[in-house]
DOLUM-800911 format. One record per atom (N, C-alpha, C, CB): residue in one letter; x, y, z. Coordinates in pm, whole numbers, plus 32768, in hexadecimal, padded with zeros to 4 digits. Glycine has a CB too. Layout:
aXYZ/...
REM end
This chain:
m80777FBF7FDC/m7FEE7FE78007/m80798061800A/m7F727F9780A0/k803380B37FB8/k8090814E7FBD/k806E81AC8031/k806F81B37F2F/a80B081E38029/a80CA826D809A/a808282E9808E/a815C82A58094/e808382EF8008/e7FEB83597FC4/e7FD183447F68/e7FE383E87FAC/y7F5383857F4D/y7EE0832C7EDB/y7F0083E87E81/y7DE382E57F37/d7F1B84007E0C/d7EDD84887DC5/d7E3A84427D87/d7F6184CF7D23/f7DF084D57DBC/f7D4284AC7DA0/f7D3885127D7C/f7CCC847F7E0D/s7D9E85987D1D/s7D5285A17CDC/s7CFE85E17C70/s7D4085937D0A/k7D2885237C2F/k7CDC85547BAC/k7C6485077BBF/k7D2785377B12/g7C2885117C61/g7BB984B47C7E/g7B7984B97C5E/g7B8C849C7CC5/i7AC284677C1C/i7A7884CB7BEB/i79CF84677C76/i7A7384CE7AF5/k799E84E07C98/k795284767CAE/k790484567CD0/k796184457CCB/n787683DF7D32/n7849837E7CEE/n77F483997CB3/n783083257D20/p77FC83487C2C/p776C837D7BE3/p771583257C23/p775A83717B33/y76F582D67C67/y768D827E7C65/y762D82C07CE5/y76C781D97C79/i765E83467CEF/i75C583AB7D7D/i75CE83D77D4C/i75A983F17E14/h753D83D67D39/h752B84297D29/h749384477D53/h755D84357CC4/k74A4842B7DE8/k7453845B7E5B/k74A584617F0E/k73CA83E87E55/l749285157F45/l74E7850D7F84/l74F884A08014/l74ED85857F8F/p757E84B78064/p7579845F80B3/p74EB843E80FC/p75D9847D80FF/k74D483B48166/k74BD83BD8174/k74AA83FD821C/k74B8838A8128/q743A845A8290/q748584728309/q743684168375/q748B85198331/q74A5842C83CE/q749B839A8438/q740C83E78478/q7547837184D1/v73C68399848D/v737784258532/v732E839485A2/v728984D684D5/t732B841185FB/t72F4838086A7/t725183968687/t732883CF87AA/i71DE8357866E/i7162832C8672/i710A82E686A9/i71578312863B/r70CC82EC8709/r709382A48772/r6FF282658756/r7097830887EA/l700281E98732/l6F9C81AB86FA/l6F8B81098754/l6FC081A4864E/d6EE88133872B/d6EC180D487DD/d6EFA80568787/d6DDB80BA8836/s6EC27FA887C8/s6EBB7F4887B0/s6E867F2E876C/s6EB07F1A87E4/e6E377F468753/e6D867EFF86C5/e6DE27F39864F/e6C8F7F7C86C9/t6DD77F9C85EF/t6E3D80108591/t6EC97FC985A1/t6E4780CF85DA/v6EFB7F9485BA/v6FB97F7685B9/v6F977EB285AA/v70357FBE869E/s6F157E868605/s6EDF7E1585AB/s6EC77DEC855C/s6EAF7DF785A7/y6E7F7E2F8519/y6E3A7E428477/y6E777E46842A/y6DF77EA2844D/f6F057EC1841B/f6F247E9683B4/f6FCC7E3B83B3/f6F127F138360/k6FB17DE38448/k70187DB58449/k70037D3583CF/k703B7D9884DE/q6F457CD48425/q6F327CA183DF/q6F237CCF832C/q6EE77C788422/l6F217D4A82E7/l6F1D7D5C829F/l6F9D7D60821A/l6EE37D9D82CC/a70047D4D8283/a70BA7D28828A/a70D37C99826F/a71097D44832F/q708C7C9282BA/q70827BEB82BA/q70227BA48229/q70247BBA8362/n6FD07BCD8228/n6F607B9A8180/n6FCF7BE2811B/n6E807C058166/t701A7C288106/t704F7C918097/t70B47C598055/t70837D1980CC/g71457C4080F4/g71A57C2F80DB/g71DC7CE180CA/g71A17BC3806D/i71AE7D2380D7/i71DB7DAB8124/i72087DE2816F/i71B97DDB813B/a725F7E2281CE/a726C7E6F823F/a72317EAD8279/a72A17EA58240/y71D17E7982EE/y71857EC0833D/y71677F5C82C9/y71E27ED583E2/q71F37FD48302/q72198062832C/q71EB805282C5/q729880B18359/t72077FFF8233/t7202805C819A/t717580668178/t7254800F810A/i71198002818B/i7067800281AA/i7030807681E2/i70367F928216/i707780978279/i701B810B82BE/i707E81B38252/i703E810483BB/n70DC81758228/n7121820881CB/n70CC81E78189/n71C18224817F/l708C819B80C0/l70638199808F/l6FC881B280A3/l7098815A806E/y6FB581C78138/y6EFD81C0812E/y6F1E825C8155/y6E7B813F81B9/l6F5B82AA81A3/l6F23833081E5/l6F63836D813F/l6F79837882AC/a6FEC836780DC/a6FF9837B806D/a6F8983838029/a704183348046/d6F3E832E802A/d6EAC831F7FBD/d6E8B83B3801D/d6E16825F7FCC/c6E1B83A280B0/c6E0483E38096/c6E1D847D8084/c6DD983BC80B0/v6E7F84B2806D/v6EC884EC8071/v6EB185017FA7/v6F4384AD80D0/k6ED3850B7F65/k6E9884EF7ECE/k6E0585247EDD/k6E99843B7E99/k6D9B84C57F4B/k6D1D84E27F23/k6D0C85547F59/k6CB9848A7F3F/k6D7085867F8D/k6D4D85F87FFC/k6CDE85D18079/k6D09867C7FA7/r6D008583808B/r6C7A854580F9/r6C9D855D816B/r6C5484A58100/t6C0A85AD81D5/t6C1085FF8257/t6BD2857882A9/t6BA886A7825B/v6BFE85BC8321/v6BBB857A83B3/v6B28858F83C3/v6BFB85BF843E/d6B17854883AA/d6A64856883ED/d6A25851484D3/d69D484D18333/i6A3B85B884CC/i6A108580856A/i69A685B285AE/i6A73859585CD/s695B856D85C4/s68D185A485EE/s6904852A866E/s682085928570/f6865857F86D4/f6876851B8765/f6804854A878E/f68FE852D87E0/p67BA850587DC/p673E84FA87F0/p6721853F8837/p6713849E880A/e6678853A8829/e664785E38854/e6631858088D1/e65A3865A87F7/a662D85BD8988/a6610859D89FD/a655C85CF8A15/a668785E68A5E/
REM end
């Protein structure tokens, strides 16, 4: 292995089309995690990837949260 390498003629990775993913910490209830883990087992895709795909679809379709509380 060389002590130094010359990267002056290097090019950026042409296969990266999107920005790198950002690591976040999020608290999810266990039922939700279990649901996505079951989907992961059925599809062979990591559950974190499935959650990301679902959230990305929500962004693409501009979905909003419908929160309603029962009247007392």
